[in-house]
Every structure is written in C-alpha cells, then in structure tokens.
C-alpha positions in Angstrom: 42.6 -6.3 40.3 42.1 -2.9 40.8 38.4 -2.1 42.0 38.2 0.7 39.8 38.6 -1.8 37.6 35.9 -5.3 38.3 34.1 -5.4 35.1 31.3 -5.1 36.8 28.2 -5.5 33.5 30.3 -8.4 32.0 30.5 -10.8 35.7 26.1 -9.7 36.0 25.6 -11.6 32.6 28.4 -14.3 33.9 25.9 -14.7 37.1 22.6 -14.4 34.4 24.0 -16.7 31.7 25.9 -19.4 34.5 21.9 -19.4 36.0 20.2 -20.2 32.7 22.8 -22.0 31.2 21.7 -20.0 28.2 22.4 -16.9 26.7 19.0 -17.0 25.1 17.8 -16.7 28.6 20.4 -14.4 30.4 19.1 -12.6 27.6 15.4 -12.1 28.0 16.4 -11.7 31.5 18.9 -8.5 30.8 16.9 -6.6 28.3 20.0 -7.6 25.4 20.6 -9.8 23.1 21.8 -13.0 23.2 24.6 -11.7 20.7 25.9 -9.2 23.6 25.7 -11.9 26.2 27.7 -13.8 23.7 30.5 -10.3 23.8 30.8 -9.9 27.3 31.4 -13.0 27.9 34.2 -13.3 25.3 35.3 -9.8 26.5 35.2 -11.0 30.7 37.0 -14.4 29.4 39.3 -12.4 27.6 40.5 -9.6 30.4 39.9 -13.0 32.9 42.2 -15.0 30.6 39.6 -18.2 31.3 37.2 -20.1 29.9 34.1 -19.4 31.7 31.9 -22.1 29.3 32.0 -24.9 27.5 29.4 -25.6 24.5 28.5 -29.4 25.4 26.0 -31.0 22.7 23.1 -31.0 26.0 23.9 -26.8 26.3 26.3 -24.9 27.9 27.7 -26.0 30.1 30.1 -24.5 33.4 33.9 -24.5 33.6 35.8 -25.6 36.2 37.0 -21.6 36.7 33.3 -20.5 37.0 32.6 -22.3 39.1 35.2 -21.8 41.3 34.5 -18.5 41.7 30.4 -18.5 41.7 29.8 -18.9 45.1 31.9 -15.7 45.9 30.3 -13.8 43.2 26.8 -14.2 44.2 27.5 -13.6 48.0 28.8 -10.4 46.0 25.8 -8.7 44.3 24.5 -9.5 47.8 26.3 -7.0 49.5 25.8 -4.9 46.4 22.0 -5.0 47.1 22.6 -4.9 51.0 24.4 -1.7 50.1 21.7 0.1 48.4 19.1 -0.5 50.5 20.9 0.9 53.1 21.9 3.9 50.9 18.5 4.2 50.6 17.1 4.1 54.1 17.5 8.0 54.2 15.2 8.2 51.3 12.3 6.6 53.2 14.2 8.3 56.7 11.4 11.0 59.0 14.6 12.6 59.7 15.8 16.5 58.0 18.9 18.0 58.5 18.2 22.2 57.9 21.1 24.9 57.6 19.9 28.6 58.0 20.1 31.8 59.0 19.1 32.1 62.7 16.9 35.3 61.6 15.2 33.1 59.8 14.9 30.4 61.6 13.1 32.1 65.0 11.3 33.8 63.1 9.5 32.0 60.0 11.3 28.8 59.4 10.6 27.3 63.1 6.7 28.3 63.1 6.4 26.5 58.6 8.3 23.5 59.9 5.7 23.4 63.1 2.7 23.8 60.3 4.1 20.8 58.4 5.2 18.7 61.4 1.6 18.7 62.7 0.1 14.4 62.6 3.4 13.6 61.6 4.2 11.9 64.5 8.3 10.1 63.2 8.6 13.5 61.4 12.3 15.1 63.4 14.5 18.1 62.5 18.0 19.9 62.9 18.2 23.1 62.4 22.1 23.9 61.4 22.9 28.1 62.5 24.4 29.2 59.2 24.6 33.0 57.4 26.4 31.0 54.3 26.1 27.0 53.0 28.0 24.1 55.1 28.9 21.4 52.8 26.1 19.7 53.1 28.4 16.1 53.1 30.7 17.7 55.8 27.2 18.3 57.8 25.7 15.6 57.4 22.6 18.4 55.0 19.4 17.3 53.1 18.3 21.2 52.4 19.6 25.2 53.6 18.1 27.9 53.6 19.4 31.1 52.0 18.8 35.3 52.1 20.6 35.3 48.1 20.2 36.7 44.9 19.6 32.8 43.6 20.5 28.9 44.7 23.9 29.4 42.5 25.6 26.2 42.1 22.7 23.9 43.8 19.6 23.4 42.8 16.9 26.1 44.8 13.2 27.4 44.9 12.5 31.1 46.6 10.2 31.1 48.6 8.2 33.8 49.2 8.6 37.8 48.1 11.4 38.7 46.9 10.9 42.3 49.1 12.6 44.5 51.3 10.3 46.4 53.8 11.5 49.2 56.1 10.6 48.9 59.7 9.3 51.0 63.1 7.9 51.0 65.9 4.3 50.6 66.1 4.2 54.5 68.2 7.2 56.0 65.0 8.5 59.1 66.3 12.6 58.2 64.9 13.9 57.8 61.2 17.0 56.8 62.6 18.9 54.1 60.7 19.4 50.8 62.5 22.2 48.6 60.1 23.1 45.3 59.5 25.1 43.4 57.6 23.0 42.5 54.5 20.7 45.6 54.5 20.8 47.2 51.2 21.3 50.8 53.4 24.3 48.9 54.5 27.1 51.6 54.2 25.4 54.1 53.0 24.7 56.1 55.8 26.0 56.9 59.8 23.4 54.3 61.7 23.0 55.5 65.3 23.2 51.5 65.6 24.7 48.5 64.2 23.2 44.5 65.1 24.5 40.7 64.1 21.6 40.3 61.7 18.0 41.4 60.0 15.9 39.5 63.3 18.2 41.8 65.9 17.1 44.6 63.6 13.5 44.6 63.7 13.5 43.7 67.4 15.8 47.4 67.7 13.2 48.6 65.6 10.5 47.8 67.6 11.3 48.4 71.2 12.1 52.1 69.6 16.0 52.8 68.8 14.4 53.6 64.7 14.1 52.2 61.4 15.2 48.9 60.1 15.1 47.9 56.1 14.3 44.0 56.8 13.3 41.1 54.4 9.5 41.8 54.0 9.2 37.5 54.0 11.1 38.2 57.9 9.5 41.2 58.9 5.5 39.3 57.6 5.2 38.0 61.9 6.0 40.7 63.6 3.5 43.7 61.2 0.5 41.2 61.3 1.3 40.7 65.4 1.6 44.6 65.2 4.8 44.3 67.3 6.3 46.6 64.4 4.7 49.6 61.5 5.2 49.2 58.2 6.9 52.5 56.4 5.8 53.1 53.0 5.9 50.0 50.4 8.3 46.7 50.3 10.4 47.5 47.6 11.8 44.3 44.9 14.7 43.0 45.3 17.4 41.1 43.6 17.9 38.9 46.8 15.3 37.1 48.3 15.3 33.4 50.6 15.8 30.4 48.6 15.7 27.0 49.8 18.7 25.1 48.2 20.7 21.8 47.9 22.8 19.9 45.5 20.9 17.6 43.0 21.2 14.5 45.2 19.4 15.5 48.4 17.0 17.7 46.4 16.0 14.8 44.9 15.0 12.9 48.3 11.0 12.4 48.2 10.9 13.9 51.3 13.1 16.8 51.1 10.9 17.8 47.8 7.5 16.6 50.4 9.2 19.6 52.8 10.0 22.1 49.3 7.1 22.4 47.9 5.3 22.8 51.6 7.6 25.9 52.1 7.5 27.2 48.6 4.2 28.6 48.9 4.1 29.6 52.4 5.1 33.4 52.4 3.2 35.1 55.4 2.0 33.9 58.8 
C-alpha cells in the first residue's frame, strides 16, 4: 500500500476502539459519534479485507488480524508524535535566519537586532545578504527584508515609512547626481557617480561627491548623526522596506515576536 493511501483516520479510530473495546468510549475520546466510529471501522475492514472486531455477549473482541497489527500501529503513532515534536522544535528555538540587502542590514537592521537581543542570551541570528528574495526553504530562511512595493506572494508588513529623501555632505556645495540601481532618478540623467546600492550612495554623498536620493529609513541614522544633510522634504514612494515570509514561517512565534519589534522601529 502506498504511503499516500494510508487510511490514517481509520487507523486512529481503530487504535481508540481497540484500547477501549467499545465504539462508544472510542467516540467519546475522539469527539465523534459512535456511528461515525462504526463507519470508519467498516471502511477500514473493506479496504484491508479483514474483520477487525467481533461482537460477543461480553462486548467487542479483537480478531487475530487486529492483534497482529496493533503493536506496530501504536509504535507508528508514537513515531508520528515524535516527528511532530521534532518539527515543532523550531517554534521554540531562538535562532533566526534573515535575508536582507547589505545596505539596510548595515545601516538599520543590525542596530535594531542588537536592541531586540538585549537580555535574550539564547537568541542567535544568521544574516544572509540578498537583494532579491531567496527560496525560503532552500536557504532555511525565517524572514526577509526587502525594498519593494508590497509583500508579493508572501505574508508581510512594512517597516518605517515608504519615503525617499535626498542627502548630501553636511557642508553642501554640490548638486551632482549619485546614482544607484533603485534610485527614483535612475536613468533620468547622466550621473556624476554610479554605485551598487543606496548605502554606498549615502557614503558617496557624505564624502562630498554629490547628492543621492535614498530610502528615508536607510538614511535616518546618518542624518541624525550629522554625517549627511537632508535636502528638502522626504517624498512619499510606492516602495518601502517590507518584512516578508511565507505563511508557515510567518506563523512562528519567534518570527511574530521579531516582526512586532521591528515594525515599530523607524528611526535611530
């Protein structure tokens, strides 16, 4: 019999009825009706081609066929329980694997994780550098942080505001354009400098190479510390930073707790 065709519900009913030698008490344990227990047993007998119980004046009796399989059946259910417990270990684990672009990891995420980890000595993080979402299962990811316009196919919540801001060196003095792949101005003009990401664009602006338009969440700490100066007001954008994960990961207690802590953290 193929594993996919194992009549697990029927076997569960068989185990309960065999322990109690009573369809009524088995039904009470399983929170179903005695008639439903009888139907499951008859269906199982039809599938297996054996008689599982005999009715006698004293009540139900197990047939030799049932007795021959009961020990293995109960061992199997114990192994199922062990398998479920093993799969649930990750729920109580305090190890989190997070994928995020390098720039937001360096300029925002690490600082927030340090705050979150205070007093939690058993907490461990693995940070994966990724501009695009990796395969969550293949990479064993719990959570990802993306600059995007929404959660896409996954569950998600935005952190901070979806706004971009233009920054330059504190002393100002140059309106030359610093471009990066996600810049709102990408491709609109001939930039003075092109860099790989918004974090490098902020560094270039801080070093006096010109002005860069970057996500406000990414630049908040540098603005607050005076490393760069803000030019004008932030501009709302369709894109912001989103914490995302498939539903199974999203439901984990450790992921829920981290998301709650991060989603309210906007500025340093």
